[in-house]
N, CA, C and O of each residue as an XYZ file, in Angstrom:
256
protein
N      96.190    219.190    239.451
C      95.669    218.922    240.723
C      94.203    219.007    240.562
O      93.640    220.026    240.161
N      93.586    217.891    240.890
C      92.157    217.735    240.683
C      91.455    218.047    242.081
O      91.929    217.656    243.147
N      90.278    218.792    241.974
C      89.589    219.207    243.113
C      89.024    217.921    243.799
O      88.459    217.057    243.127
N      89.187    217.811    245.152
C      88.579    216.681    245.866
C      87.762    216.987    247.018
O      87.419    216.134    247.836
N      87.419    218.345    247.085
C      86.596    218.919    248.233
C      85.251    219.422    247.682
O      85.190    220.119    246.670
N      84.203    219.048    248.372
C      82.878    219.610    248.013
C      82.741    221.020    248.531
O      83.626    221.532    249.216
N      81.556    221.685    248.181
C      81.340    223.033    248.409
C      81.120    223.310    249.967
O      81.455    224.384    250.467
N      80.547    222.297    250.690
C      80.340    222.470    252.108
C      81.552    222.345    252.755
O      81.846    223.175    253.616
N      82.377    221.354    252.453
C      83.753    221.187    252.982
C      84.595    222.419    252.775
O      85.314    222.852    253.676
N      84.514    222.935    251.695
C      85.306    224.211    251.429
C      84.924    225.375    252.301
O      85.773    226.117    252.795
N      83.562    225.526    252.489
C      83.011    226.566    253.357
C      83.449    226.466    254.709
O      83.901    227.415    255.350
N      83.295    225.167    255.184
C      83.700    224.798    256.606
C      85.208    225.094    257.000
O      85.596    225.519    258.088
N      86.005    224.773    255.851
C      87.472    224.929    256.051
C      87.776    226.487    256.067
O      88.609    226.946    256.848
N      87.096    227.254    255.208
C      87.224    228.553    255.204
C      86.968    229.280    256.628
O      87.778    230.046    257.150
N      85.791    228.941    257.140
C      85.340    229.248    258.443
C      86.230    228.854    259.556
O      86.379    229.588    260.532
N      86.834    227.699    259.433
C      87.645    227.245    260.456
C      89.043    228.056    260.371
O      89.569    228.436    261.417
N      89.584    228.293    259.233
C      90.734    229.142    259.036
C      90.562    230.626    259.499
O      91.492    231.191    260.074
N      89.530    231.176    259.284
C      89.239    232.490    259.752
C      89.085    232.567    261.251
O      89.543    233.489    261.926
N      88.376    231.490    261.748
C      88.189    231.418    263.254
C      89.630    231.239    263.960
O      89.882    231.859    264.993
N      90.497    230.430    263.408
C      91.685    230.221    264.009
C      92.493    231.475    263.960
O      93.015    231.930    264.978
N      92.595    232.012    262.844
C      93.454    233.190    262.729
C      92.871    234.375    263.440
O      93.659    235.040    264.112
N      91.641    234.735    263.399
C      91.100    235.909    263.903
C      90.776    235.886    265.331
O      90.995    236.868    266.040
N      90.240    234.755    265.801
C      89.654    234.590    267.164
C      90.605    233.951    268.108
O      90.790    234.416    269.233
N      91.250    232.823    267.641
C      92.020    232.016    268.499
C      93.443    232.569    268.726
O      93.902    232.683    269.862
N      94.115    232.903    267.635
C      95.530    233.320    267.765
C      95.801    234.475    268.766
O      96.802    234.386    269.477
N      95.003    235.530    268.872
C      95.205    236.566    269.861
C      95.259    236.232    271.311
O      95.865    236.914    272.138
N      94.533    235.045    271.599
C      94.553    234.565    272.979
C      95.606    233.617    273.398
O      95.714    233.266    274.573
N      96.482    233.146    272.340
C      97.524    232.162    272.645
C      98.812    232.960    272.930
O      99.218    233.853    272.186
N      99.427    232.565    274.074
C     100.632    233.359    274.602
C     101.875    232.460    274.239
O     102.959    233.037    274.155
N     101.823    231.176    274.029
C     103.011    230.360    273.803
C     103.358    230.509    272.356
O     102.472    230.299    271.527
N     104.647    230.878    271.940
C     105.030    231.151    270.616
C     104.921    229.917    269.724
O     104.547    230.022    268.556
N     105.280    228.632    270.332
C     105.283    227.481    269.466
C     103.783    227.141    269.123
O     103.438    226.875    267.972
N     102.979    227.163    270.110
C     101.531    226.804    269.887
C     100.919    227.868    268.857
O     100.104    227.523    268.001
N     101.340    229.099    268.991
C     100.810    230.123    268.192
C     101.238    229.751    266.609
O     100.411    229.825    265.701
N     102.434    229.399    266.422
C     102.897    229.248    265.075
C     102.250    227.912    264.541
O     101.953    227.852    263.348
N     102.040    226.932    265.302
C     101.419    225.660    264.891
C     100.011    226.076    264.401
O      99.633    225.813    263.260
N      99.222    226.756    265.334
C      97.850    227.086    264.983
C      97.800    228.149    263.694
O      96.901    228.152    262.852
N      98.740    228.888    263.707
C      98.742    229.782    262.430
C      99.007    229.075    261.205
O      98.438    229.445    260.178
N      99.913    227.968    261.191
C     100.084    227.164    260.082
C      98.821    226.310    259.673
O      98.444    226.186    258.508
N      98.256    225.779    260.689
C      96.865    225.095    260.503
C      95.823    225.933    259.859
O      95.125    225.524    258.931
N      95.736    227.154    260.394
C      94.737    228.149    259.874
C      94.972    228.480    258.321
O      94.073    228.540    257.482
N      96.320    228.681    258.090
C      96.555    229.058    256.741
C      96.331    227.853    255.807
O      95.784    227.935    254.707
N      96.754    226.862    256.294
C      96.472    225.568    255.388
C      95.021    225.389    255.096
O      94.623    225.131    253.959
N      94.213    225.530    256.147
C      92.723    225.453    256.000
C      92.180    226.473    255.055
O      91.268    226.171    254.285
N      92.696    227.653    255.080
C      92.329    228.741    254.025
C      92.791    228.405    252.664
O      92.012    228.606    251.731
N      93.911    227.941    252.447
C      94.415    227.654    251.167
C      93.754    226.442    250.677
O      93.459    226.421    249.482
N      93.484    225.464    251.386
C      92.676    224.415    250.809
C      91.291    224.699    250.483
O      90.712    224.119    249.564
N      90.697    225.660    251.284
C      89.287    226.116    250.872
C      89.298    226.890    249.521
O      88.366    226.766    248.726
N      90.308    227.643    249.290
C      90.353    228.399    248.026
C      90.697    227.499    246.778
O      90.177    227.750    245.691
N      91.497    226.545    246.923
C      92.004    225.664    245.733
C      91.085    224.418    245.693
O      91.040    223.743    244.665
N      90.390    224.112    246.725
C      89.539    222.948    246.649
C      90.190    221.606    246.639
O      89.576    220.620    246.233
N      91.407    221.544    247.071
C      92.158    220.219    247.121
C      92.661    220.031    248.468
O      93.028    221.007    249.123
N      92.709    218.760    248.971
C      93.228    218.543    250.233
C      94.265    217.350    250.101
O      93.888    216.238    249.730
N      95.524    217.609    250.405
C      96.611    216.571    250.198
C      96.369    215.298    251.048
O      96.762    214.200    250.653
N      95.676    215.473    252.289
C      95.527    214.325    253.130
C      94.385    213.447    252.597
O      94.393    212.236    252.816
N      93.389    214.048    251.891
C      92.385    213.352    251.273
C      92.933    212.600    250.060
O      92.499    211.487    249.765
N      93.861    213.198    249.381
C      94.482    212.554    248.219
C      95.289    211.411    248.650
O      95.275    210.382    247.974
N      96.003    211.502    249.737
C      96.925    210.400    250.203
C      96.055    209.207    250.733
O      96.525    208.070    250.724
N      94.792    209.457    251.194
C      94.039    208.465    251.719
C      93.057    208.037    250.585
O      92.272    207.107    250.767
N      93.110    208.700    249.467
C      92.282    208.427    248.217
C      90.731    208.612    248.597
O      89.856    207.806    248.283
N      90.541    209.703    249.264
C      89.077    210.038    249.642
C      88.644    211.184    248.643
O      89.457    212.019    248.248
N      87.419    211.178    248.286
C      86.878    212.158    247.382
C      85.567    212.535    248.019
O      84.583    211.800    247.931
N      85.557    213.742    248.694
C      84.306    214.060    249.383
C      83.497    215.175    248.471
O      82.663    215.931    248.969
N      83.795    215.181    247.287
C      83.170    216.178    246.380
C      81.772    215.719    245.996
O      81.081    216.408    245.246
């Protein structure tokens, strides 16, 4: 798996994941919306650590 994310993109995804999980989730009362946002936050964190985005690969984008 080749990295296709640049350093700024990785930092922004990390910040987005932390923001969703730490600040947004406690204010959501609907269970379905809570789980969807949790999955989005975890995916953003995982992508920031591994430096690879599957959507960018499918669209053949390289923002590195």
